[in-house]
N, C-alpha and C positions, 0 to 999 in steps of 0.2 A: 156191516162195514167191512170191506175187503182188507186183508192184511197185505203186506208187501209181496209175499210169495203169490197170493192170489191175484193181485194187481198185475204182476208181471207175466203171469200165465195168461191173463186176459188180453194182453196187449198184442198187436200184430207183430209177428216175428220179423226182425230185420233180415235182410238177405246177407248171408255170409258165405263167401266163396274163398277159394285158394288162389284167386287171380292176382294180378299185379298189385303191389303195395299201395300205389296211388289210387286204386279203385276204392270207392266208399260203400259201406252198407246202406241199405234204405234206412231212412229215419225211423227210430223206434218210438213208441208212444202212440197215442190215439190221434189220428189225422183230424183236423178241425177245418172244414171247408171254408168257414168264414174267415180264417186266419192263414190262408195259403201265402200271404205276403211274407210271414215269418219264415215259412219253409223255404221259399225261394231265395230270400236275402241271406239267411243263415247258411245254406248249402253253398252259395257263392262266396261268402265271407270266409268260410272254412278253407276253401281252395286258395283264395287270395292270400290268406295269412299263413298257409302252409301248416296249419294245426291239424293234428291227427283227428281230434274230436272235440265235441263240446255238448253242453246241454243248456236248454232254455226253459224258463217257466213264466207264465203270465197270469196274473189274477186281476179281477176287476170287482170292486166293492166287496172284497172278502171271499170271492168265489174263484177257485182255480179253473181257468179256461183252457190252458195249453200247457203241456209239458211233454217235451220231446228231446230225444238224444240224436246226435249227428256224428258220424264217423266212428273212429276207433277209440275205445278205452285202452286197449293194449294192442299195438300194431303186430308185434311178434306173435301173439296168441290169437290174433284175429277176433278179438272180443269187442263187440260193439258197445258204444256208449248207451246206457239206458236212461230213461227219464229221472230215475232216482240215484244215478251214479254219484259217488262222492268226489268232490274236487277240493284241492287247496283254494282257498279264497283270498289269500294274501291280505292286503289292507282292508278289504271288506270286513275283516275282523274288528276294525276300530269302531264301527257302529255298534257291534255287540258289547264291546267294552264300555262305550258311552252309555248304552242302556243300563248295563250293570252298575256303573258308577252313579248314575242319577238314581237308580233304585236304591242303592246303599244310602244316599243322601236322604231319600224319602223315607226310608225305614227309621230314620231318626234315633240311631243308637247313641248319637252324641260324640261318638269317637272320632268321626271325620266330618268335616264341612268344606265348603268351597275354599274357604281361606286357610285351611289346615297347611302349615309348612311341612312339605314331605320329607325333608331330610331329618328333622327332628322326630317326626312321627314314626319314621321307619328306623331310626337310630343308625343311620349310615356313618361308618367311620372311613372316610375316603383314604384310598391308597395314594400316597404322595411320594414320587421319586425324590431322591436326595437333593436338597436345595429348593424344593417347591413348597409353596404354601397354599392353603385353601382359599379359593375365590370367595370372598365374603358374600357375594351375591347369591350363592346357592341357598343360603338360609332363608331367602325370601321366595323361593319357588314354591308355589301353592298348587293344590289340586285343580283350581280353576285355570291356572296357567297351562298345566299339563293337557287338560281337556281341550284348550283352544290353541295348542301348538305355540304357546308364547313362553316356554319355560327357559329360554336363553340359549338353546342349542340350534345351530343352523348348519346343516350338512353341506350347504353350498360354500360355506366359508371355512369349514374344518373337515370333519369326517362324520359318516353316519355311525354313531356309536354302537348300533346293534350288529354291525358287521365287521368288528375288529377282533374276532375270536382269537386269532393267532397271536396278536400283540398283547391282548389281556392275558392269555395263558402263559406267554413267555414272561411278562412282567410279574405275574403272580406265582409263577412256577407251579402251574396246575395243568391238568389235561384240557384239550379243546374238545368240544365247546365249553366255555365257562358256565357255571350256574348263574342264577339271577343275582344272588348275593355278591359274587365276585364281580360281575359285570357292573353292578351299581357302585361298589367300592372304587373300582377303577375309573369309571366315568365321572363320578362326583369329585374325583381328585384333579380333573382337568379344568381349564379356564372356560368360562361361558363365552359365547360369541356375541351376546347382547344382554342388555338388562332385562330381567324377566318382566313380562307384561307390556313391553314397549313396541313389540312387533310380532307378527306371525311368521313362523318358519316350520314347515312340516317336520315333524319329529317322531320317528319310529320309537326312539328311546323314551320319549315322554309317556307314550302309551304303555310301554313295558313297565315304567315305574308305577302307572296306575293300577296295573295288575297286582303289584306288590302292595299297594295301599289297600286294595280290596282284600287281599290275604290278611294283612295285619289287622284290619278293622273287624273282619268276620271270623277269624280263626280257621278259615277253611282254605284249601287250595283254590286258586283263581278259577280253574275249570269247573270244580265242584260247585262253587257258588253260582257261577253263570248258568250251569245246567239246571240247578234247583230253582233259582230265583227268576230267571228269564225264560229259558227254553222250555222247561216242563210246564209252565203256565201257558205257553203258546202251543202245546201239544207236540213238541219236537223232541225226539229221543235218540237220533242217529248223529247229530252234530257233535264234534269232539275236537281236541287238539290232535293234530296229525303227527305222524312219525317222520323222521328225516331220512332213514335208509329205505331203499327199495323193498327190502324184506319186511319192513314195518308197516306196509300198506294195510288199511282197514278193509274189512270185507266190503266189497262193492266199490272200492276206490280206484280211480284210474291210474295209469302209469303216466309220468310226466316226461316230456321230450323238449330237446333243443333242436330247432330245425337245422341248425348248422353243425349239429353233432359234436358240440364243444364239450370238453372235459375240464375239470377243475380240481384243485387240491382238496382232498377229503377233510371236511371240518371236524370229523370224528377221528381224532388223532390216534386213537387206540385200535382202530380198524387196521387189518393187514393191507388193504387196498389203498394206496396213497392217492391215486387219482380216480375219480368216478365221473359219470355223466353229470353235466353242470347242474341240472335241477336237484340232484342229490348230494352236491358238493358244497354249496355256498353257505348254508345256515342249518340250524336245528329248529324245526317248528316248535318244539317244546320251549326253547329259549325265546322264540318269537311270539309266544302264545297270545298275549293281549294286544299285540299290534299286527300280527300277521300269521298266526299259527292254526287258525281253525280250518277244519274240512267240513263240507256240507253238500247236500244235494240242493239243486236249484229250486226244487218243490219246497223244501224246508226253509230256504232263504226267503222265498216269496211268502211262505206262511208267517215267518217272523216279521217281515215288512208289513204285512197285512194286520198283524196283531197289535202293532204299536199304538193305535188309536181306537181299537175296537173295545167297546164296553163289556163284551162277554169274554175278552181275553185280558184280565186285569193285570197288565204288566206294570203300568204306571198310572198315577192319578193325572187328571187333566192339568193340574198345576205343574206336575213333573214333566209331562210331555211338552208343555211350553218352555220349561227350563232346558229340556234336551235340544230344542231347536232355536232357542233364544239367541239373539245377537250378542256377541261378547262385549265386554266394556271397551270403550274408546281407549286407545286409538285403533284397536282391532275392529275389523268389520266395516271400516270406513274407507272412502276414496282418499287420494292425496290431499283433496281440498277439505276433508273433514265431513263430507256427507255420508249417509248410510250407503254402503255398497250394495248393488243388487244381488251379489252372491257372496256368502261369508261361510265361515266354518263354525258350526255350533259345537255340541258335545259328541264328537265322533261322526258327525254328518255334514256334508256340504248342503247349504240351504240357499234356495232362490226364492225371494219374496215376490209375490204376484199381487196385482191390484186387488184391493179388498181384504188384504191380510192373508190370502191363502199362500201356500208354499209347496214347492217341489223339494224333495230331499233325496240324496243319493251318496254313493261312494264307489270309487274305482279301486282295483287291486291288481298288481302285477309283480311278477318276480320270474326268474328263470323257470320254465316249465309251466307257468300259470298266468292267465288273465281272467279277471272276474269283474262283475258290475252288479249292483243292486240299486233300483231306482223306485222311488215312491212319488207318484204325481197327484196334485191336487184334485185331478179328475176322478181318482179312485183306482187308477191303474198301478199295479206293482209288477215289476219284472226283475228277473235275475238271469244272468248267464255266466258260464264259466268255460274255459278251454284248458286242454292239457299241454298247451305251449303258450309262450308269452305272445300276446297279440296287441294290436293297436286299440287302446282303450277309447280314444276319441272317436275313431271310426266305428267301433262297436256301439257306443252311445248313440251316434247319428243313425246307424242302421236300425236299431230298435225303435227309435222315435219315428223314423220313416216307415217302418213296417206297420206301426200302430196307426199311423195317419191313413194308411191304405185300407184299413178295416172299415167296411160299410156299415155293418151291424154286428154287434158283439153277441156271441152265443150266450145262452142262459144256464147251461149245465154247470156243475160244480164238481170238479175232479178231486178235490180235497177228500171227500168221503171215500174215494177209492184208493187213496195214497197214504192212509194212516197206518 
């Protein structure tokens, strides 16, 4: 089995020149004649989205068929994207947290269950401005509510609690970015936007809270538990929580760009530079850990997606897999008429039920400097893609489905053995 260095040495070298910045290197990774539709569409997509670079991996029935890098990992250094380059994956972190949370429930410590009230379990003492009182509804927020985005927070009606760093720091008189404990104290002191369990509203903060539930129940840092309980069992070693500053990049991680070259107020208030490029300004991945902080190669994301239901990668029992993708309690996952909706949110995954009980599952992710997607199809296909600029996720999803439909015959090789 080849290690990473041997794998990269065996790959065709991309063309790197000192020509104009808008010229791209040749795709890195092994060309797959049967899958040229992916090459053609992804190269065009990169130019249309004005993203410097991206990587894509595709597996079928547990075999890695395709892993290629496109464009630049670092424009200034003329470093090309490689098939195993690391990218921020933004909200594609939520399926990872969903897996970890269901694994925790499966392991049966008894410390936490779906019905566990998170405020009492975490012993949160909310921060209350003078004259304000605790919203009594927060005591009813459960683990199940958080998994299904029904905890009571609606960013379209108020704010996204994960990105109020400067306000939290000012109110609590601490440096920015606030740590998790401070963020929870401040956020649980606010009024909810709706009664928990009565509707679905996508909540980054809810998944941040799930990360803290995992820590409290296991006695381990969130990242440590996920790497030991989920990633190691899938044979994944390089995935980790990313760094926020440019000088905190991991080995093999790309540089992130904003096509409009915007800058923003540095969330790291103790740094001397007050404004930095937008992808390095808006948030701390360590604070975002459980909802948007992971970095990964697309090969490893596909490896994880392929491992969810493979008997030789014991991530979860069959019962727990069903729980992971099950429809949430009504009224969630229903149409306005009360019928089962064709698409709903499971435990960290979007789910589409197909005739006969089969399902497609996926998640999109996006933030300044990043666009990512992970898809698992009932046909046995799994693919992942990420870019080092924010891209149109809907267009990316359509592109990858269209590219797959153009494949006349799937290759039989397995690149996983060369990418470990």
